[in-house]
N, C-alpha and C positions, 0 to 999 in steps of 0.2 A: 243539487240545486233544484228549486221548485219555482214555477211561475208565481209572481206576487200579485195579489189583488190590489187595485188602487188606480191612481191616475196613470202610472207607468204602464200598468196592464191594459188600460183602456187604449192607449196609443198603440201598443203592440198588437192588440186585438184588431184594431182597424187596419193596420198594415197587413196582418195575416189575411184578413177578409179581402183586401185588394189583391194580394199575391195569389190567393187560391180561391177561385170563384166557386169551388165545390163546397167550401165551408160556409156554415151559417153562424149567426150570433149564438144560437143555442149550443152549437158544437164548442164554442169558446167560453161558455159560461161555466163557472165552477164555484164551489164553496170551499173555504179553507178546510183542509183535511181530505178533500175529494179530488185533489190534483191528478192522482193516478187514473181516475175514471176519464177525465178530460184528455189526458195524454194518450190513453188507449184508443179513444175515439179518433183523435188526430192521427195517430199512428196508422190506424186502419184506413181512414179516408185518404191520407196522403201517401201511403205505402212506404213510410219511413219508420225507422226504429225509434224507440222512446228517447234514446240518447241523441239521435239526429233532430228530433222535434225540440228537445231542450236546447241544443246548440242554436237552432234556428231562432227560437224565442229570445235567447240571450243576445244574439247578434242584432236583433231589431232595435 
């Protein structure tokens, strides 16, 4: 499963920014096909695995 770009992503992005003050808008920007780069940044910044990040995004 991959994060989806669009209105749903915008809502999830805002929730992530509120939950994790260490994240920036730039950390959560991605282009279709570049999801893995964004997930790697989030994994590093949050100290969570790729799978944990995806579950978190899906739960929002």
